[in-house]
C-alpha positions in Angstrom: 0.0 0.0 0.0 1.3 3.5 -1.0 0.9 6.3 1.5 2.2 9.9 1.4 2.4 12.5 4.2 3.7 16.1 4.4 5.0 16.5 7.9 6.9 19.2 9.9 10.2 18.1 11.4 8.7 17.7 14.9 6.2 15.1 13.5 8.9 12.9 12.0 9.2 9.7 14.0 12.9 8.8 14.6 12.7 5.7 12.4 11.1 7.8 9.6 13.7 10.6 9.9 16.5 8.0 9.7 14.9 6.4 6.6 14.5 9.8 4.9 18.1 10.8 5.5 19.3 7.3 4.5 17.3 7.6 1.2 18.7 11.1 0.5 22.3 9.8 1.2 21.8 6.7 -1.0 20.5 8.7 -3.9 22.4 12.0 -3.8 25.7 11.1 -2.1 26.2 7.4 -3.1 24.3 6.9 -6.4 25.0 10.3 -7.9 28.5 10.5 -6.4 28.0 14.0 -4.9 29.5 14.2 -1.4 27.9 17.3 0.1 26.5 18.3 3.5 23.0 17.0 3.1 22.1 17.9 6.8 22.3 21.6 6.2 20.2 22.8 9.1 17.1 23.5 7.1 15.2 20.3 7.8 14.2 21.5 11.3 13.1 25.0 10.2 9.5 25.7 11.4 8.1 26.2 7.9 9.8 23.1 6.4 7.6 20.2 5.3 8.9 16.7 4.6 6.9 14.8 2.0 7.4 11.1 2.8 6.2 8.4 0.4 6.0 4.9 1.9 5.3 1.6 0.2 4.0 -0.6 3.0 6.3 0.5 5.9 9.3 1.4 3.7 10.2 5.0 2.8 10.6 4.9 -1.0 10.2 8.6 -1.9 10.8 12.1 -0.5 10.8 15.8 -1.2 11.6 18.7 1.1 9.5 21.9 1.0 11.1 25.0 2.4 9.3 28.2 3.3 11.4 31.0 2.0 9.0 33.8 3.0 8.1 35.2 -0.4 8.2 31.8 -2.2 8.3 28.1 -1.6 11.3 25.9 -2.6 11.1 22.2 -3.3 14.3 20.2 -3.2 15.8 16.9 -2.3 13.3 15.1 -4.5 14.3 11.4 -4.5 12.9 7.9 -5.2 14.5 4.6 -4.2 15.5 2.7 -7.3 12.8 0.1 -6.7 10.1 2.8 -6.8 11.2 4.4 -10.1 9.2 4.2 -13.3 5.9 3.7 -11.6 4.6 7.3 -11.5 5.4 7.7 -7.8 7.5 10.8 -8.3 4.2 12.4 -9.5 2.6 11.5 -6.2 5.5 13.0 -4.3 5.4 16.3 -6.3 1.6 16.6 -6.2 1.8 16.3 -2.4 4.6 18.8 -2.2 2.7 21.3 -4.3 -0.4 20.9 -2.0 1.6 22.4 0.9 2.7 25.4 -1.2 -0.3 27.8 -1.3 -0.4 31.4 -2.4 3.2 31.9 -3.5 5.4 30.9 -6.4 7.3 27.6 -6.1 10.9 27.3 -7.2 13.3 24.4 -7.6 16.6 23.6 -9.2 15.9 20.7 -11.6 18.5 18.3 -12.8 18.7 19.1 -16.5 17.6 15.6 -17.5 14.3 16.1 -15.6 13.3 19.5 -17.0 10.6 18.0 -19.3 9.1 16.1 -16.3 8.9 19.3 -14.2 7.4 21.1 -17.2 4.7 18.5 -17.2 3.9 19.6 -13.7 3.5 23.3 -14.8 7.0 24.5 -14.0 8.9 26.7 -16.5 12.6 27.4 -16.9 13.6 30.5 -15.0 17.3 30.9 -15.7 20.4 29.5 -17.3 21.7 26.0 -16.7 24.4 25.7 -14.0 26.5 22.9 -12.5 25.7 21.7 -8.9 28.2 19.1 -7.7 29.1 18.5 -11.4 25.5 17.8 -12.4 23.7 20.2 -14.8 20.7 21.9 -13.2 18.2 24.4 -14.4 16.3 26.8 -12.2 12.5 26.5 -12.6 9.4 28.3 -11.3 5.7 27.5 -10.9 3.8 30.8 -10.6 1.2 31.0 -7.8 -2.4 30.6 -8.9 -3.6 33.4 -6.6 
């Protein structure tokens, strides 16, 4: 059974938090070979929401939503390899967008995923740049209000 929640840091149970950080490490640090400080202090900010996708009791997807005051920022979008190719990234992003009312939403998409983010309504908002050696593109989804 697939479930998805958008939770503040304080609502993350320790085993869920551990599974989220493990997933982020497995995808970004190990799989993509990008050693960087994933635990950047923003996970615990009061406005941050953690979108956690579970299959049965296993965390298989994630996104972090940051409240930047005048806009929302979605990042750390990740799926476990076994969850890929099944439309579950759409579920993660749809849930992330539900917690982003009344303001523009921005993200830095890996260049290979620009078309997928465009299918969700995002548009390119700047020039391609390298982040940890991976091409990224800034994108924006304007607020509907």
